[in-house]
N, C-alpha and C positions, 0 to 999 in steps of 0.2 A: 499537373499541379492540383487538379481537383481531387485526385486520389489522396494526395498529401493532406489537403484540407479536410477531407472526409475522415481520414485516419486520425488526424489531430482532434477533430470534433468527438470521435469515438473515445479517444484517449482521455480527453477532458471530461466527458460524461462518466466514464468508468472510474476515473480518479475522484470525481466529485461524489459518486455513489459510495466508494470506499471511504472517503473522508467523512461522509455522514455516518456510515456504519461505525467507523472508528470513534467518532465523536460520541455517538450514543453509548458505545461500550465504555469508553473512558469516563463519561459523565456518570454512568451507572456505577462504575468502580469507585469513583471519587465520592459520590454521595452515599453509597452503601458499603463503604470500605470495611466497616466493622462486621458486616454480615458475610463477607467473602471468606470462605474457610482457609485457614492456615497461611494467610498473607503475612509477610515479614513485618515485624513491629516498626521498623524504620519507615515504612511506606505511609505517606500522609496525603491528604487531599491536595495540597499545593503541588506535591511531587507528581501526583497522577496527572494533574492538569499540565504541569511543566513537561512531563514526558510526552503528552499528546502534542504539545506545541513543537517540540523537537522533531518528533516523527513527522508531523505535518509539514514542517519546514523542508524536510527532505523531498517530500512529494511536490510541494509548490516549486521548489528549485528545479526539480526534474521536469515538471510540466512546462515551466518557463523556458528551460534550456531546449526542450524538444521542439518548441515553437521557433527557436532562433536557429542560428547556423550550427549549433552544437547538438544536433538531433540525436546522434548515437549516445553521447554523454547523458543527455536528458532522459533518454529511454532507459539507460542503465540505472539512473537515479530513481526513476519511477518504479523499475523492477525491484530495487532495494526497498523502496517505500512499501510496495505491495507485500514483499516478503516479511516486512516487520509486522504485518497484520496477522501472521501466524503465531506471534508471541502470545496472543490471548489463549492459545491452547495450553500454555504453561499453567493456567489455572488447574488443569486436570492432572498435572504432575504433583500439585500440592494437595489435591483432594479429588475424589471420583466425581463423575457427572452427577450422581445421585445426591452428593452433598451440597450441590448448588441449586438455587431456586430456578424455577422456569424462566424468570426474567434474566437471570445471570446466563443461563444456557442459551437463551435466544439472542442476547446481545453478543455473546462470544461467537455463536454460530453465524450471525448476520455479518459480523466483521470478517470472519474467516472466509465466508462465501464470497463477499465482495472483494476481498484481497486476492482470492484464487482467480476470479474472473479477470481482474486487472492484471495480475501477474501473467496469466496465459496470453492475454492480448498483447501485453508489452513485450514479452519474450518473442512472440511472433513478429512484432514490429522490429525488434532488434535483429532478428534473423533476416528479415526483408531488407532492412537498411544495410546490414553487412553485405548481403549479396549485391545490392545496388552499388555500394562503394567498391566492392571487388570488381564488378563489371566495368565501372568507370576507370579503374586502374588498369585493367586488361586492355580497354580501348585506347588508353593513352600509350601503353607499351607498343601497341600494334602500329601506331603512327610513325 
């Protein structure tokens, strides 16, 4: 049980770090929208904040489910949440790194790095949870 508590604490810490990195990037996007190169005209400050809220809701739901009896479902949702952090790299599909300011590149990089760490950790936890569930199923069959 202590291992599960420690794993959950690590998941919570990494999710919080990614949430902060994501918030920093989205706030920078929203507040400096006009300076970001080649963004679509339909994108607006409220839409950027709304997108952050939707993405974050996936993570919050996943972390909450991982703490409950829906561990595997929660971990999959957290993995999806982390994978959404790579969307910031889409800025570079619109314009090269050199067209972005240092602050833009740093907020994008911070978000992608935090998302990467969370994703790797979460996928490892999914693998371990899957093995645990498979072991429990095999033990039940042997009875």
